[in-house]
N, C-alpha and C positions, 0 to 999 in steps of 0.2 A: 455550574457551568453545564447549558439546556443539552439535551440528547441529541438533536437535531444539528445545534452546533458542532459538538463533539462528531458526532458523523460526517458532518460534511467536513471539518478537518478529514479527518480522516480518511474519504474520501477522497480528495484534494492531494494530501500526502501521497497515495497509493496511486497516483494516477502521475504524478511526477516524475516520482521516484522510478514503476515501470518503466513511465515516458526517459526518462535520461538514462536509467539502463537499457532501453532497448536502444537507444542510438548508439551510443555505443558495440550492439548485439550488433546490431545493423554494420557498423564499419568496421569491424572485427570480423564476423560470420559470414555476412552477408557483401561483403566486398563492396558498401556505400562510400560517398565521400569519405574523405575524412574530418570533410567539415559539419561532419552531423557531432562533432568532441562537440563543439564550441554553446549547443543549445542540450546536447545530452550533461553537461555540464551543470550549464546557468538551472535544468530543471533540477539536476539530482542541489542546488543550494537551496532552492525555492523548496523542497524535500523536505530539506533537516532547520530550516524553519520554520516550517509549521509543526512541527512536532512539536518546538516548543510552544505551539498557542496549545497543545491541550493539559487542561485544569488537573496535575497531578504535579506534587511533591517531591517524586520522584524518578527520574529520565527511566531505570528501568523497568517500571508496573507502565508505562507509557511504551514504550519498544515491547515490551511482552504483549501487550493489548492490539496493538500494531499490526505485526507479526501476523496475528490472526486475518487483519481488514487485509493485508499486501497477501495471504494463498486467498483470501476470497477472489481479492481484483487479478489478481494474476490469470484466475479461470473466466474471468470475464474479457483479459484483453486475449486470452485464449481464443474467443468464441468473436470477439467481434473483429480483430485487427488480424489474427493471424488464423481466422476463419474456420479455425481444429472445434470439432461439437466437443466440450468436457465429456465423459465418460462417467457414468451415474458414480463411479467412484471417487472422484472428481468433486463431483457435484455432494457427497457427504462427506466426504470428508471436508472441504468447506463449509456449507454448515456447522461444521464443528467445530473448526477454526472459528468461524465468527459467533458464534453460541461461549465458546472460551474464552476471546475478546472480550463479551458484551460480560461476562461475568469479574475475569480480572477491571476492566476502566470502572464501572457501574455499579461495582457488590460496594455491600456498606464497610464503611472503616470506622472502626472506632478512633473518638478524637482525640 
């Protein structure tokens, strides 16, 4: 699987997980419509499906690598959707997470 395809799947997984989770957050924390539950759950289902498309034999390795992508994507969400600029510590932590995720998913493996 190419780096670009893997990156695209992880990015789509992050968007669907964060979007689905935010729909539930908006309903419960921001007192938005309970109808947000339906698209939220659909989005979370798509997220789970997308992670199965990663070329990895072990779910735990995929989930670990995705965790770093999720953290970085959440900082992008913070800026674009919630309008809060991440501070330097957010950015440093996000970069560390992306580097860690890259090592986990793209590191050489013994056959």
